[in-house]
C-alpha positions in Angstrom: 12.8 29.9 25.8 12.0 26.3 24.9 11.8 25.4 21.2 8.5 24.6 19.6 7.5 21.0 20.1 6.7 20.8 16.4 8.6 22.4 13.5 7.0 23.2 10.2 8.8 23.7 6.9 7.4 24.4 3.4 9.1 23.3 0.2 6.8 24.2 -2.6 3.7 22.1 -2.3 5.2 19.8 0.4 5.1 20.5 4.1 7.5 18.8 6.5 6.4 18.4 10.1 9.2 17.6 12.5 8.4 16.4 16.0 10.9 18.3 18.1 11.4 16.9 21.6 14.8 15.2 21.0 15.7 14.8 24.6 12.6 12.7 25.1 13.1 11.0 21.7 10.1 12.9 20.5 7.7 11.2 22.9 4.2 12.7 22.7 3.1 15.0 25.5 0.0 17.2 25.3 1.8 20.2 23.7 3.3 18.1 20.8 0.0 16.2 20.3 -2.0 19.4 20.2 0.5 20.9 17.8 0.3 17.9 15.5 -3.5 17.9 15.4 -3.5 21.7 14.7 -0.8 21.3 11.9 -2.8 18.6 10.1 -6.0 20.7 10.5 -4.2 23.7 8.9 -2.9 21.5 6.1 -6.4 20.1 5.5 -7.6 23.7 4.9 -4.8 24.5 2.4 -5.4 23.1 -1.0 -1.9 24.2 -2.1 -0.4 21.5 0.1 -0.1 18.3 -2.0 2.0 16.1 0.3 3.3 15.9 3.8 6.5 14.5 5.4 6.3 13.6 9.1 9.6 13.0 10.9 11.4 13.5 14.2 14.4 15.4 15.3 17.6 14.2 17.1 17.9 10.8 15.5 14.5 9.4 16.6 11.1 9.3 15.1 8.8 9.0 18.1 9.2 7.0 21.4 5.4 6.9 21.8 3.4 8.5 24.6 5.4 10.4 27.2 4.2 8.3 30.1 6.2 10.1 32.8 4.9 13.5 31.7 1.5 12.1 31.0 0.9 11.3 34.6 1.3 14.9 35.5 -1.0 15.9 32.6 -3.8 13.8 33.9 -3.2 10.6 32.0 -4.2 8.6 35.1 -7.4 10.5 35.7 -9.5 9.9 32.6 -7.6 7.5 30.4 -10.4 7.1 27.9 -10.5 10.8 27.2 -6.7 11.0 27.0 -6.6 8.2 24.5 -9.2 10.0 22.4 -6.8 13.0 22.2 -4.1 10.7 20.8 -6.6 9.2 18.4 -7.1 12.7 17.0 -3.8 12.7 15.3 -4.3 9.2 13.8 -7.6 10.3 12.3 -6.1 13.5 11.0 -3.5 11.6 9.0 -5.9 8.9 7.8 -8.5 11.5 6.8 -6.1 14.0 5.1 -6.7 14.1 1.4 -2.9 14.6 0.7 -0.5 11.7 1.1 1.6 11.6 4.2 5.2 10.1 4.1 6.8 9.1 7.4 10.5 9.6 7.4 11.7 7.3 10.2 15.1 7.8 11.8 15.9 5.8 14.9 13.0 4.3 16.8 9.3 4.4 16.2 8.1 2.7 19.3 4.6 2.1 20.8 2.3 4.8 19.7 5.2 6.1 17.6 5.1 2.9 15.6 1.3 3.3 15.2 1.9 6.9 14.1 4.3 5.8 11.4 2.0 3.0 10.3 -0.9 5.5 10.0 1.0 7.4 7.3 0.5 6.4 3.7 4.1 5.6 2.9 7.2 5.1 5.0 10.9 5.7 4.3 13.3 4.3 6.9 16.9 4.9 7.6 19.1 1.8 7.8 19.3 2.2 11.6 15.6 2.8 12.1 13.1 0.4 13.6 9.5 -0.1 14.4 8.4 -1.7 17.6 4.9 -2.4 18.9 6.2 -2.5 22.5 2.9 -2.2 24.3 2.7 -5.8 25.3 6.1 -5.7 27.1 4.6 -3.4 29.7 1.3 -5.3 29.8 -0.6 -3.1 27.3 -2.1 -3.4 23.8 -1.7 -1.0 20.9 -4.0 2.1 21.1 -3.1 4.0 18.0 -4.4 1.6 15.4 -1.7 -1.0 15.5 -4.2 -3.9 15.6 -5.8 -2.3 12.5 -2.7 -1.4 10.4 -0.5 -4.4 10.9 -2.9 -7.3 9.8 -3.7 -5.3 6.7 -0.1 -4.6 5.9 1.6 -7.9 6.7 -1.1 -10.5 7.3 -2.8 -11.9 10.4 -0.1 -14.4 11.4 2.8 -12.0 11.2 0.8 -9.2 12.8 0.0 -11.3 15.8 3.6 -12.3 16.2 4.7 -8.6 16.1 2.0 -7.5 18.4 2.2 -10.3 20.9 6.0 -10.4 21.2 6.7 -6.7 20.8 10.0 -7.3 19.1 11.9 -4.7 17.2 11.4 -4.7 13.4 14.6 -3.4 11.9 14.7 -1.5 8.6 15.7 -4.5 6.5 12.8 -6.6 8.0 10.4 -3.7 7.6 11.3 -3.6 3.9 10.9 -7.3 3.6 7.5 -7.2 5.2 6.2 -4.3 3.2 6.2 -1.9 6.2 8.9 0.3 4.6 8.6 1.6 1.0 12.3 2.7 0.9 15.3 2.1 3.1 18.2 4.5 2.8 21.2 5.6 4.7 20.3 8.0 7.6 22.2 10.8 6.0 20.0 10.4 2.9 16.7 10.1 4.8 15.5 13.6 4.6 16.2 14.0 0.9 14.7 10.6 0.1 11.5 11.3 1.9 11.2 14.8 0.5 11.9 13.5 -3.0 9.1 10.9 -2.6 6.8 13.6 -1.3 7.7 15.9 -4.2 6.8 13.1 -6.7 3.5 12.7 -5.0 2.9 16.5 -5.0 3.5 16.6 -8.7 0.7 14.0 -9.2 -3.0 14.7 -9.7 -4.3 15.7 -6.3 -7.9 14.7 -6.9 -6.9 11.2 -8.1 -4.4 10.7 -5.2 -7.1 11.7 -2.7 -9.6 9.3 -4.3 -7.1 6.5 -4.3 -6.2 7.1 -0.7 -9.9 7.2 0.3 -10.8 4.1 -1.7 -8.0 2.0 -0.3 -8.6 3.0 3.3 -12.3 2.6 3.1 -11.9 -0.6 1.2 -10.3 -2.2 4.3 -13.6 -2.1 6.0 -15.8 -3.3 3.1 -16.0 -6.2 0.6 -15.4 -6.4 -3.1 -18.8 -5.0 -4.1 -18.4 -1.9 -2.0 -14.9 -1.4 -3.3 -16.0 -1.7 -7.0 -18.9 0.8 -6.3 -16.6 3.2 -4.7 -14.1 3.0 -7.5 -16.9 3.5 -10.1 -18.1 6.6 -8.2 -14.6 8.1 -7.8 -13.6 7.4 -11.4 -16.8 9.0 -12.9 -16.1 12.1 -10.8 -12.4 12.2 -11.9 -13.3 11.7 -15.6 -15.2 15.0 -15.4 -12.2 16.9 -13.9 -9.8 19.3 -15.7 -6.9 17.3 -14.4 -7.8 14.3 -16.6 -8.1 16.5 -19.6 -4.7 18.0 -18.8 -3.2 14.6 -18.3 -4.6 13.2 -21.5 -3.5 16.2 -23.6 0.0 16.2 -22.1 0.3 12.4 -22.8 -0.7 13.0 -26.4 1.8 15.8 -26.7 4.6 13.9 -24.9 4.8 16.5 -22.2 4.7 16.4 -18.4 1.1 17.3 -17.2 0.5 20.2 -14.9 -2.3 19.3 -12.5 -4.4 22.0 -10.8 -6.7 20.0 -8.6 -9.8 21.0 -10.5 
């Protein structure tokens, strides 16, 4: 029996999702794509999940869309609808209230790069790399690459990375701000899980509001950002988490956040 295309593991309030097609470098076929969308939907419905780690098995993060298998799955018949299916997982990550940490081992190529960039934070192994390789086969990014990169590295650098399609190794990714941490590959799982645990210990309402405000702020101007921050802060000031946080601070203790 074939192994599941996506593995799930729970560590307290952190869920780790491992793309599990190692022989295809975790390229996305319909089964893996559907499993990812379903997993994020399940997480969205579980308030006890405070953070997510997304990674790949077999020394690779994700090689992008499985073009060979995609042809037999109907990729060439209705490309627009097929791309919509891929967009489902990008939207699921962006819309999820909980922060998502990408643990990138090996290559994150094409749509795999967009998948990593869609996550809120990224931890890379020293041998990992990102590559918006679409242009090298006459294509453009279709997983949000033209959206994420200019906002993360600036227009000029984004155009260079998108138009040349060169590899961005871990050291350059850290320099550009695409990686939040770079660690040895043997330390990758623990480093990503440790970061996710730190996020899971934080106030979930505030983290969700921060994520929402930052992402929505990319589409708006300063006035909309200030208004959104005001609305979010007023709501948070009424929460039990703020009271718990202030009381713990006054007592010199670590707060216990309940998400209420």
